N, CA, C, O and the ligand as a Tripos MOL2 file, in Angstrom:
@<TRIPOS>MOLECULE
protein
  257   255    65     0     0
PROTEIN
NO_CHARGES

@<TRIPOS>ATOM
      1 N         -21.8050  140.5000 -191.0980 N.3       1 MET1
      2 CA        -22.7180  141.2000 -191.8990 C.3       1 MET1
      3 C         -24.1210  140.6870 -191.7130 C.2       1 MET1
      4 O         -24.2890  139.4760 -191.5700 O.2       1 MET1
      5 N         -25.1450  141.5210 -191.7040 N.am      2 GLU2
      6 CA        -26.4720  140.8920 -191.4250 C.3       2 GLU2
      7 C         -27.0220  140.3260 -192.7300 C.2       2 GLU2
      8 O         -26.6550  140.7460 -193.8270 O.2       2 GLU2
      9 N         -27.8670  139.4090 -192.5720 N.am      3 GLU3
     10 CA        -28.5420  138.7930 -193.7750 C.3       3 GLU3
     11 C         -29.4070  139.6730 -194.4010 C.2       3 GLU3
     12 O         -30.0850  140.4130 -193.6890 O.2       3 GLU3
     13 N         -29.5110  139.7290 -195.6650 N.am      4 GLN4
     14 CA        -30.3880  140.7110 -196.3280 C.3       4 GLN4
     15 C         -31.5130  139.8480 -197.1430 C.2       4 GLN4
     16 O         -31.2760  138.7390 -197.6240 O.2       4 GLN4
     17 N         -32.6420  140.4490 -197.2190 N.am      5 GLN5
     18 CA        -33.7620  139.7470 -197.8540 C.3       5 GLN5
     19 C         -33.9120  140.3060 -199.3330 C.2       5 GLN5
     20 O         -34.9520  140.8060 -199.7630 O.2       5 GLN5
     21 N         -32.8170  140.1640 -200.0050 N.am      6 ASP6
     22 CA        -32.7710  140.4920 -201.4000 C.3       6 ASP6
     23 C         -33.3650  139.3870 -202.2610 C.2       6 ASP6
     24 O         -33.2180  138.1900 -202.0130 O.2       6 ASP6
     25 N         -34.0780  139.8990 -203.3380 N.am      7 ARG7
     26 CA        -34.5760  139.0100 -204.3200 C.3       7 ARG7
     27 C         -33.9950  139.2300 -205.6670 C.2       7 ARG7
     28 O         -33.5900  140.3290 -206.0440 O.2       7 ARG7
     29 N         -33.9680  138.1460 -206.3790 N.am      8 CYS8
     30 CA        -33.3700  138.1980 -207.8190 C.3       8 CYS8
     31 C         -34.3490  139.0530 -208.6500 C.2       8 CYS8
     32 O         -35.5460  138.7710 -208.5920 O.2       8 CYS8
     33 N         -33.9240  140.0840 -209.4240 N.am      9 PRO9
     34 CA        -34.7420  140.8420 -210.2230 C.3       9 PRO9
     35 C         -35.1810  140.0910 -211.5160 C.2       9 PRO9
     36 O         -36.1330  140.4730 -212.1960 O.2       9 PRO9
     37 N         -34.4920  139.0940 -211.7870 N.am     10 HIS10
     38 CA        -34.7470  138.3390 -213.0530 C.3      10 HIS10
     39 C         -35.8440  137.2650 -212.9100 C.2      10 HIS10
     40 O         -36.8080  137.2040 -213.6730 O.2      10 HIS10
     41 N         -35.6150  136.3510 -211.7940 N.am     11 CYS11
     42 CA        -36.5910  135.3400 -211.5930 C.3      11 CYS11
     43 C         -37.4050  135.3860 -210.3000 C.2      11 CYS11
     44 O         -38.3180  134.5950 -210.0670 O.2      11 CYS11
     45 N         -37.0240  136.3480 -209.4840 N.am     12 GLY12
     46 CA        -37.8010  136.5360 -208.2270 C.3      12 GLY12
     47 C         -37.4220  135.6390 -207.0430 C.2      12 GLY12
     48 O         -38.0010  135.7150 -205.9590 O.2      12 GLY12
     49 N         -36.4450  134.8050 -207.2960 N.am     13 SER13
     50 CA        -36.0330  133.8310 -206.2740 C.3      13 SER13
     51 C         -35.2880  134.6900 -205.1360 C.2      13 SER13
     52 O         -34.6470  135.7180 -205.3550 O.2      13 SER13
     53 N         -35.4860  134.0860 -203.8850 N.am     14 ASP14
     54 CA        -34.6810  134.6810 -202.7710 C.3      14 ASP14
     55 C         -33.5940  133.6890 -202.4140 C.2      14 ASP14
     56 O         -33.0280  133.7410 -201.3220 O.2      14 ASP14
     57 N         -33.3080  132.8020 -203.3180 N.am     15 ASP15
     58 CA        -32.3030  131.8510 -203.0220 C.3      15 ASP15
     59 C         -30.9120  132.4700 -203.4860 C.2      15 ASP15
     60 O         -30.3430  132.0310 -204.4850 O.2      15 ASP15
     61 N         -30.4280  133.4300 -202.7790 N.am     16 LEU16
     62 CA        -29.2190  134.0860 -203.2620 C.3      16 LEU16
     63 C         -28.1000  133.7470 -202.3290 C.2      16 LEU16
     64 O         -28.3390  133.4300 -201.1640 O.2      16 LEU16
     65 N         -26.9220  133.8020 -202.7960 N.am     17 LYS17
     66 CA        -25.7440  133.3670 -201.9980 C.3      17 LYS17
     67 C         -24.6410  134.3290 -202.3260 C.2      17 LYS17
     68 O         -24.5180  134.8190 -203.4490 O.2      17 LYS17
     69 N         -23.7640  134.6120 -201.2230 N.am     18 ARG18
     70 CA        -22.7020  135.5050 -201.5600 C.3      18 ARG18
     71 C         -21.4710  134.7350 -201.9200 C.2      18 ARG18
     72 O         -21.1270  133.7460 -201.2720 O.2      18 ARG18
     73 N         -20.8090  135.1840 -202.9450 N.am     19 TYR19
     74 CA        -19.4280  134.5600 -203.3190 C.3      19 TYR19
     75 C         -18.4350  135.6950 -203.2350 C.2      19 TYR19
     76 O         -18.7240  136.8460 -203.5610 O.2      19 TYR19
     77 N         -17.2710  135.3270 -202.7910 N.am     20 LYS20
     78 CA        -16.1310  136.1910 -202.7590 C.3      20 LYS20
     79 C         -15.3420  135.9670 -204.0750 C.2      20 LYS20
     80 O         -15.1280  134.8570 -204.5620 O.2      20 LYS20
     81 N         -14.9420  137.1310 -204.5830 N.am     21 GLN21
     82 CA        -14.0810  137.1160 -205.7500 C.3      21 GLN21
     83 C         -12.6640  137.6140 -205.2940 C.2      21 GLN21
     84 O         -12.5300  138.7770 -204.9130 O.2      21 GLN21
     85 N         -11.6960  136.8170 -205.3270 N.am     22 THR22
     86 CA        -10.3720  137.1960 -204.7510 C.3      22 THR22
     87 C          -9.3060  137.0470 -205.7830 C.2      22 THR22
     88 O          -9.5840  136.7750 -206.9510 O.2      22 THR22
     89 N          -8.1100  137.2210 -205.3660 N.am     23 GLY23
     90 CA         -6.9580  137.0760 -206.2460 C.3      23 GLY23
     91 C          -6.9890  138.1120 -207.4000 C.2      23 GLY23
     92 O          -7.0850  139.3160 -207.1630 O.2      23 GLY23
     93 N          -6.9060  137.6220 -208.6270 N.am     24 TYR24
     94 CA         -6.9560  138.5960 -209.6830 C.3      24 TYR24
     95 C          -8.2440  139.3240 -209.9080 C.2      24 TYR24
     96 O          -8.3290  140.2890 -210.6680 O.2      24 TYR24
     97 N          -9.2130  138.8450 -209.2420 N.am     25 GLY25
     98 CA        -10.5740  139.5110 -209.2250 C.3      25 GLY25
     99 C         -10.6310  140.7270 -208.3490 C.2      25 GLY25
    100 O         -11.5330  141.5430 -208.5390 O.2      25 GLY25
    101 N          -9.7100  140.9210 -207.3720 N.am     26 GLN26
    102 CA         -9.7400  141.9940 -206.5540 C.3      26 GLN26
    103 C          -9.7930  143.2770 -207.4040 C.2      26 GLN26
    104 O          -9.2940  143.3400 -208.5280 O.2      26 GLN26
    105 N         -10.4640  144.3490 -206.7620 N.am     27 VAL27
    106 CA        -10.5790  145.6200 -207.4420 C.3      27 VAL27
    107 C          -9.6330  146.5920 -206.7100 C.2      27 VAL27
    108 O          -9.4950  146.5340 -205.4880 O.2      27 VAL27
    109 N          -9.0150  147.4430 -207.4460 N.am     28 TYR28
    110 CA         -8.0540  148.3720 -206.9140 C.3      28 TYR28
    111 C          -8.4910  149.7920 -207.4040 C.2      28 TYR28
    112 O          -9.0530  149.9300 -208.4900 O.2      28 TYR28
    113 N          -8.2280  150.8030 -206.6080 N.am     29 PRO29
    114 CA         -8.4660  152.2280 -207.0900 C.3      29 PRO29
    115 C          -7.5800  152.4670 -208.3040 C.2      29 PRO29
    116 O          -6.5230  151.8600 -208.4760 O.2      29 PRO29
    117 N          -8.0640  153.3800 -209.1330 N.am     30 MET30
    118 CA         -7.2360  153.6150 -210.3570 C.3      30 MET30
    119 C          -5.9190  154.2670 -210.0150 C.2      30 MET30
    120 O          -4.9370  154.1310 -210.7450 O.2      30 MET30
    121 N          -5.9020  154.9590 -208.9270 N.am     31 LYS31
    122 CA         -4.6690  155.5880 -208.5080 C.3      31 LYS31
    123 C          -4.2200  155.0260 -207.1090 C.2      31 LYS31
    124 O          -5.0290  154.5850 -206.2940 O.2      31 LYS31
    125 N          -3.0160  155.0740 -206.9240 N.am     32 GLY32
    126 CA         -2.4660  154.7090 -205.4660 C.3      32 GLY32
    127 C          -2.5980  153.2630 -205.2510 C.2      32 GLY32
    128 O          -3.0100  152.8930 -204.1520 O.2      32 GLY32
    129 N          -2.2870  152.3390 -206.2060 N.am     33 ILE33
    130 CA         -2.3950  150.9670 -205.9370 C.3      33 ILE33
    131 C          -1.5090  150.4990 -204.8590 C.2      33 ILE33
    132 O          -1.8050  149.5310 -204.1580 O.2      33 ILE33
    133 N          -0.3360  151.2340 -204.7090 N.am     34 LEU34
    134 CA          0.6050  150.8380 -203.6880 C.3      34 LEU34
    135 C           0.2750  151.3450 -202.3310 C.2      34 LEU34
    136 O           0.8190  150.8570 -201.3400 O.2      34 LEU34
    137 N          -0.5850  152.2930 -202.2480 N.am     35 ARG35
    138 CA         -0.9320  152.8990 -201.0070 C.3      35 ARG35
    139 C          -2.1350  152.2330 -200.2710 C.2      35 ARG35
    140 O          -2.3460  152.4270 -199.0740 O.2      35 ARG35
    141 N          -2.8700  151.4780 -201.0170 N.am     36 ILE36
    142 CA         -4.1540  150.8110 -200.3890 C.3      36 ILE36
    143 C          -4.2270  149.4670 -201.0020 C.2      36 ILE36
    144 O          -3.9970  149.2560 -202.1930 O.2      36 ILE36
    145 N          -4.5760  148.5150 -200.0820 N.am     37 GLY37
    146 CA         -4.7090  147.1240 -200.6390 C.3      37 GLY37
    147 C          -5.9030  146.9330 -201.4500 C.2      37 GLY37
    148 O          -6.8680  147.6980 -201.4260 O.2      37 GLY37
    149 N          -5.8060  145.8790 -202.1760 N.am     38 GLY38
    150 CA         -6.9500  145.5990 -203.0490 C.3      38 GLY38
    151 C          -8.1910  145.1700 -202.2250 C.2      38 GLY38
    152 O          -8.0630  144.6350 -201.1240 O.2      38 GLY38
    153 N          -9.3650  145.4140 -202.7770 N.am     39 GLN39
    154 CA        -10.5680  145.1380 -202.0920 C.3      39 GLN39
    155 C         -11.1870  143.6880 -202.6720 C.2      39 GLN39
    156 O         -11.2980  143.3940 -203.8620 O.2      39 GLN39
    157 N         -11.5030  142.9900 -201.7010 N.am     40 THR40
    158 CA        -12.2530  141.7720 -202.1760 C.3      40 THR40
    159 C         -13.6190  142.0840 -202.6350 C.2      40 THR40
    160 O         -14.3590  142.8260 -201.9900 O.2      40 THR40
    161 N         -13.9670  141.5110 -203.7700 N.am     41 LEU41
    162 CA        -15.2870  141.8100 -204.4030 C.3      41 LEU41
    163 C         -16.2120  140.6700 -204.0420 C.2      41 LEU41
    164 O         -15.9080  139.4840 -204.1750 O.2      41 LEU41
    165 N         -17.4220  141.1390 -203.5530 N.am     42 ILE42
    166 CA        -18.3710  140.1600 -203.1310 C.3      42 ILE42
    167 C         -19.5370  140.1590 -204.1590 C.2      42 ILE42
    168 O         -20.0440  141.2190 -204.5240 O.2      42 ILE42
    169 N         -19.9490  138.9620 -204.6140 N.am     43 HIS43
    170 CA        -21.0180  138.9760 -205.6290 C.3      43 HIS43
    171 C         -22.1700  138.1550 -204.9570 C.2      43 HIS43
    172 O         -21.9840  137.0690 -204.4070 O.2      43 HIS43
    173 N         -23.2950  138.7430 -205.0520 N.am     44 LEU44
    174 CA        -24.4900  138.1370 -204.5830 C.3      44 LEU44
    175 C         -25.1760  137.4540 -205.8070 C.2      44 LEU44
    176 O         -25.6100  138.1290 -206.7410 O.2      44 LEU44
    177 N         -25.2510  136.2320 -205.7770 N.am     45 ILE45
    178 CA        -25.6110  135.4410 -207.0450 C.3      45 ILE45
    179 C         -26.8900  134.6950 -206.8090 C.2      45 ILE45
    180 O         -27.0300  134.0970 -205.7420 O.2      45 ILE45
    181 N         -27.7800  134.6820 -207.6630 N.am     46 CYS46
    182 CA        -29.0380  133.9290 -207.5590 C.3      46 CYS46
    183 C         -28.6840  132.5260 -207.9510 C.2      46 CYS46
    184 O         -28.1510  132.2540 -209.0270 O.2      46 CYS46
    185 N         -29.0250  131.5840 -206.9700 N.am     47 ARG47
    186 CA        -28.7160  130.1640 -207.2940 C.3      47 ARG47
    187 C         -29.6600  129.5020 -208.1640 C.2      47 ARG47
    188 O         -29.4510  128.3470 -208.5330 O.2      47 ARG47
    189 N         -30.7040  130.1640 -208.5240 N.am     48 ARG48
    190 CA        -31.6380  129.4800 -209.3440 C.3      48 ARG48
    191 C         -31.3280  129.8320 -210.8760 C.2      48 ARG48
    192 O         -31.2600  128.9580 -211.7410 O.2      48 ARG48
    193 N         -31.1600  131.0980 -211.1070 N.am     49 CYS49
    194 CA        -30.8490  131.4580 -212.5070 C.3      49 CYS49
    195 C         -29.3910  131.9550 -212.8060 C.2      49 CYS49
    196 O         -28.9740  132.0560 -213.9600 O.2      49 CYS49
    197 N         -28.6770  132.2450 -211.7500 N.am     50 GLY50
    198 CA        -27.2560  132.6350 -211.9320 C.3      50 GLY50
    199 C         -27.0410  134.0480 -212.1600 C.2      50 GLY50
    200 O         -25.9230  134.4570 -212.4730 O.2      50 GLY50
    201 N         -28.1410  134.9110 -212.0100 N.am     51 THR51
    202 CA        -27.9370  136.3500 -212.1400 C.3      51 THR51
    203 C         -27.1350  136.7910 -211.0640 C.2      51 THR51
    204 O         -27.2590  136.3150 -209.9360 O.2      51 THR51
    205 N         -26.2310  137.7690 -211.3780 N.am     52 VAL52
    206 CA        -25.4170  138.3690 -210.2720 C.3      52 VAL52
    207 C         -26.3570  139.6330 -209.8550 C.2      52 VAL52
    208 O         -26.5330  140.6140 -210.5780 O.2      52 VAL52
    209 N         -26.8810  139.4600 -208.6760 N.am     53 VAL53
    210 CA        -27.8610  140.4730 -208.2330 C.3      53 VAL53
    211 C         -27.1220  141.7210 -207.7660 C.2      53 VAL53
    212 O         -27.6350  142.8240 -207.9540 O.2      53 VAL53
    213 N         -25.9890  141.6000 -207.1900 N.am     54 ARG54
    214 CA        -25.3300  142.6540 -206.6240 C.3      54 ARG54
    215 C         -23.8810  142.2770 -206.5180 C.2      54 ARG54
    216 O         -23.5140  141.1390 -206.2260 O.2      54 ARG54
    217 N         -23.0360  143.3230 -206.7770 N.am     55 SER55
    218 CA        -21.6170  143.1910 -206.4940 C.3      55 SER55
    219 C         -21.1820  144.4340 -205.6210 C.2      55 SER55
    220 O         -21.5850  145.5790 -205.8270 O.2      55 SER55
    221 N         -20.3620  144.0840 -204.6830 N.am     56 TYR56
    222 CA        -19.8400  145.2100 -203.7760 C.3      56 TYR56
    223 C         -18.5800  144.7980 -203.1370 C.2      56 TYR56
    224 O         -18.2630  143.6100 -203.0820 O.2      56 TYR56
    225 N         -17.8500  145.7450 -202.6530 N.am     57 VAL57
    226 CA        -16.6840  145.4400 -201.9540 C.3      57 VAL57
    227 C         -16.9180  145.2950 -200.4580 C.2      57 VAL57
    228 O         -17.8790  145.7990 -199.8780 O.2      57 VAL57
    229 N         -15.9900  144.5860 -199.8890 N.am     58 GLU58
    230 CA        -16.1530  144.0440 -198.5470 C.3      58 GLU58
    231 C         -16.0270  145.2520 -197.4850 C.2      58 GLU58
    232 O         -16.7430  145.2810 -196.4840 O.2      58 GLU58
    233 N         -15.1510  146.1630 -197.7460 N.am     59 HIS59
    234 CA        -14.9470  147.3180 -196.8030 C.3      59 HIS59
    235 C         -14.9440  148.6150 -197.5370 C.2      59 HIS59
    236 O         -13.9050  149.1820 -197.8750 O.2      59 HIS59
    237 N         -16.1970  149.0840 -197.7820 N.am     60 PRO60
    238 CA        -16.2600  150.3880 -198.5000 C.3      60 PRO60
    239 C         -15.8010  151.5940 -197.7190 C.2      60 PRO60
    240 O         -15.5420  152.6580 -198.2820 O.2      60 PRO60
    241 N         -15.7010  151.4110 -196.3690 N.am     61 GLU61
    242 CA        -15.1250  152.5320 -195.6370 C.3      61 GLU61
    243 C         -13.6150  152.8000 -195.9110 C.2      61 GLU61
    244 O         -13.0900  153.8490 -195.5400 O.2      61 GLU61
    245 N         -12.9100  151.7980 -196.5880 N.am     62 THR62
    246 CA        -11.5490  152.0770 -196.7900 C.3      62 THR62
    247 C         -11.3600  152.5910 -198.2110 C.2      62 THR62
    248 O         -10.2250  152.9060 -198.5690 O.2      62 THR62
    249 N         -12.3170  152.6910 -198.9840 N.am     63 LEU63
    250 CA        -12.2360  153.2900 -200.3900 C.3      63 LEU63
    251 C         -11.8740  154.7100 -200.3020 C.2      63 LEU63
    252 O         -12.2810  155.4610 -199.4150 O.2      63 LEU63
    253 N         -11.0570  155.0590 -201.3040 N.am     64 GLU64
    254 CA        -10.6390  156.4620 -201.3940 C.3      64 GLU64
    255 C         -11.6810  157.2050 -202.1650 C.2      64 GLU64
    256 O         -11.5510  158.4120 -202.3740 O.2      64 GLU64
    257 ZN        -32.7210  134.5230 -210.4380 Zn       65 ZN65
@<TRIPOS>BOND
     1     1     2 1
     2     2     3 1
     3     3     4 2
     4     3     5 am
     5     5     6 1
     6     6     7 1
     7     7     8 2
     8     7     9 am
     9     9    10 1
    10    10    11 1
    11    11    12 2
    12    11    13 am
    13    13    14 1
    14    14    15 1
    15    15    16 2
    16    15    17 am
    17    17    18 1
    18    18    19 1
    19    19    20 2
    20    19    21 am
    21    21    22 1
    22    22    23 1
    23    23    24 2
    24    23    25 am
    25    25    26 1
    26    26    27 1
    27    27    28 2
    28    27    29 am
    29    29    30 1
    30    30    31 1
    31    31    32 2
    32    31    33 am
    33    33    34 1
    34    34    35 1
    35    35    36 2
    36    35    37 am
    37    37    38 1
    38    38    39 1
    39    39    40 2
    40    39    41 am
    41    41    42 1
    42    42    43 1
    43    43    44 2
    44    43    45 am
    45    45    46 1
    46    46    47 1
    47    47    48 2
    48    47    49 am
    49    49    50 1
    50    50    51 1
    51    51    52 2
    52    51    53 am
    53    53    54 1
    54    54    55 1
    55    55    56 2
    56    55    57 am
    57    57    58 1
    58    58    59 1
    59    59    60 2
    60    59    61 am
    61    61    62 1
    62    62    63 1
    63    63    64 2
    64    63    65 am
    65    65    66 1
    66    66    67 1
    67    67    68 2
    68    67    69 am
    69    69    70 1
    70    70    71 1
    71    71    72 2
    72    71    73 am
    73    73    74 1
    74    74    75 1
    75    75    76 2
    76    75    77 am
    77    77    78 1
    78    78    79 1
    79    79    80 2
    80    79    81 am
    81    81    82 1
    82    82    83 1
    83    83    84 2
    84    83    85 am
    85    85    86 1
    86    86    87 1
    87    87    88 2
    88    87    89 am
    89    89    90 1
    90    90    91 1
    91    91    92 2
    92    91    93 am
    93    93    94 1
    94    94    95 1
    95    95    96 2
    96    95    97 am
    97    97    98 1
    98    98    99 1
    99    99   100 2
   100    99   101 am
   101   101   102 1
   102   102   103 1
   103   103   104 2
   104   103   105 am
   105   105   106 1
   106   106   107 1
   107   107   108 2
   108   107   109 am
   109   109   110 1
   110   110   111 1
   111   111   112 2
   112   111   113 am
   113   113   114 1
   114   114   115 1
   115   115   116 2
   116   115   117 am
   117   117   118 1
   118   118   119 1
   119   119   120 2
   120   119   121 am
   121   121   122 1
   122   122   123 1
   123   123   124 2
   124   123   125 am
   125   125   126 1
   126   126   127 1
   127   127   128 2
   128   127   129 am
   129   129   130 1
   130   130   131 1
   131   131   132 2
   132   131   133 am
   133   133   134 1
   134   134   135 1
   135   135   136 2
   136   135   137 am
   137   137   138 1
   138   138   139 1
   139   139   140 2
   140   139   141 am
   141   141   142 1
   142   142   143 1
   143   143   144 2
   144   143   145 am
   145   145   146 1
   146   146   147 1
   147   147   148 2
   148   147   149 am
   149   149   150 1
   150   150   151 1
   151   151   152 2
   152   151   153 am
   153   153   154 1
   154   154   155 1
   155   155   156 2
   156   155   157 am
   157   157   158 1
   158   158   159 1
   159   159   160 2
   160   159   161 am
   161   161   162 1
   162   162   163 1
   163   163   164 2
   164   163   165 am
   165   165   166 1
   166   166   167 1
   167   167   168 2
   168   167   169 am
   169   169   170 1
   170   170   171 1
   171   171   172 2
   172   171   173 am
   173   173   174 1
   174   174   175 1
   175   175   176 2
   176   175   177 am
   177   177   178 1
   178   178   179 1
   179   179   180 2
   180   179   181 am
   181   181   182 1
   182   182   183 1
   183   183   184 2
   184   183   185 am
   185   185   186 1
   186   186   187 1
   187   187   188 2
   188   187   189 am
   189   189   190 1
   190   190   191 1
   191   191   192 2
   192   191   193 am
   193   193   194 1
   194   194   195 1
   195   195   196 2
   196   195   197 am
   197   197   198 1
   198   198   199 1
   199   199   200 2
   200   199   201 am
   201   201   202 1
   202   202   203 1
   203   203   204 2
   204   203   205 am
   205   205   206 1
   206   206   207 1
   207   207   208 2
   208   207   209 am
   209   209   210 1
   210   210   211 1
   211   211   212 2
   212   211   213 am
   213   213   214 1
   214   214   215 1
   215   215   216 2
   216   215   217 am
   217   217   218 1
   218   218   219 1
   219   219   220 2
   220   219   221 am
   221   221   222 1
   222   222   223 1
   223   223   224 2
   224   223   225 am
   225   225   226 1
   226   226   227 1
   227   227   228 2
   228   227   229 am
   229   229   230 1
   230   230   231 1
   231   231   232 2
   232   231   233 am
   233   233   234 1
   234   234   235 1
   235   235   236 2
   236   235   237 am
   237   237   238 1
   238   238   239 1
   239   239   240 2
   240   239   241 am
   241   241   242 1
   242   242   243 1
   243   243   244 2
   244   243   245 am
   245   245   246 1
   246   246   247 1
   247   247   248 2
   248   247   249 am
   249   249   250 1
   250   250   251 1
   251   251   252 2
   252   251   253 am
   253   253   254 1
   254   254   255 1
   255   255   256 2
@<TRIPOS>SUBSTRUCTURE
     1 MET1         2 RESIDUE 1 A MET
     2 GLU2         6 RESIDUE 1 A GLU
     3 GLU3        10 RESIDUE 1 A GLU
     4 GLN4        14 RESIDUE 1 A GLN
     5 GLN5        18 RESIDUE 1 A GLN
     6 ASP6        22 RESIDUE 1 A ASP
     7 ARG7        26 RESIDUE 1 A ARG
     8 CYS8        30 RESIDUE 1 A CYS
     9 PRO9        34 RESIDUE 1 A PRO
    10 HIS10       38 RESIDUE 1 A HIS
    11 CYS11       42 RESIDUE 1 A CYS
    12 GLY12       46 RESIDUE 1 A GLY
    13 SER13       50 RESIDUE 1 A SER
    14 ASP14       54 RESIDUE 1 A ASP
    15 ASP15       58 RESIDUE 1 A ASP
    16 LEU16       62 RESIDUE 1 A LEU
    17 LYS17       66 RESIDUE 1 A LYS
    18 ARG18       70 RESIDUE 1 A ARG
    19 TYR19       74 RESIDUE 1 A TYR
    20 LYS20       78 RESIDUE 1 A LYS
    21 GLN21       82 RESIDUE 1 A GLN
    22 THR22       86 RESIDUE 1 A THR
    23 GLY23       90 RESIDUE 1 A GLY
    24 TYR24       94 RESIDUE 1 A TYR
    25 GLY25       98 RESIDUE 1 A GLY
    26 GLN26      102 RESIDUE 1 A GLN
    27 VAL27      106 RESIDUE 1 A VAL
    28 TYR28      110 RESIDUE 1 A TYR
    29 PRO29      114 RESIDUE 1 A PRO
    30 MET30      118 RESIDUE 1 A MET
    31 LYS31      122 RESIDUE 1 A LYS
    32 GLY32      126 RESIDUE 1 A GLY
    33 ILE33      130 RESIDUE 1 A ILE
    34 LEU34      134 RESIDUE 1 A LEU
    35 ARG35      138 RESIDUE 1 A ARG
    36 ILE36      142 RESIDUE 1 A ILE
    37 GLY37      146 RESIDUE 1 A GLY
    38 GLY38      150 RESIDUE 1 A GLY
    39 GLN39      154 RESIDUE 1 A GLN
    40 THR40      158 RESIDUE 1 A THR
    41 LEU41      162 RESIDUE 1 A LEU
    42 ILE42      166 RESIDUE 1 A ILE
    43 HIS43      170 RESIDUE 1 A HIS
    44 LEU44      174 RESIDUE 1 A LEU
    45 ILE45      178 RESIDUE 1 A ILE
    46 CYS46      182 RESIDUE 1 A CYS
    47 ARG47      186 RESIDUE 1 A ARG
    48 ARG48      190 RESIDUE 1 A ARG
    49 CYS49      194 RESIDUE 1 A CYS
    50 GLY50      198 RESIDUE 1 A GLY
    51 THR51      202 RESIDUE 1 A THR
    52 VAL52      206 RESIDUE 1 A VAL
    53 VAL53      210 RESIDUE 1 A VAL
    54 ARG54      214 RESIDUE 1 A ARG
    55 SER55      218 RESIDUE 1 A SER
    56 TYR56      222 RESIDUE 1 A TYR
    57 VAL57      226 RESIDUE 1 A VAL
    58 GLU58      230 RESIDUE 1 A GLU
    59 HIS59      234 RESIDUE 1 A HIS
    60 PRO60      238 RESIDUE 1 A PRO
    61 GLU61      242 RESIDUE 1 A GLU
    62 THR62      246 RESIDUE 1 A THR
    63 LEU63      250 RESIDUE 1 A LEU
    64 GLU64      254 RESIDUE 1 A GLU
    65 ZN65       257 GROUP 0 **** ****
């Protein structure tokens, strides 16, 4: 994935880092849990103030 020039909306810092949330933090569709695997959730977090700038799934193309 390409690097993005996102900025923290809270403090304006561009010192953002992606963190993966796995295990129990995985998100699943409300229906069909057994038909599709869980999605790893990625958080883009500001390393200056800790604001979660963005949260997204790793493979949106597989979402139902
Ligand atoms: Zn910040």
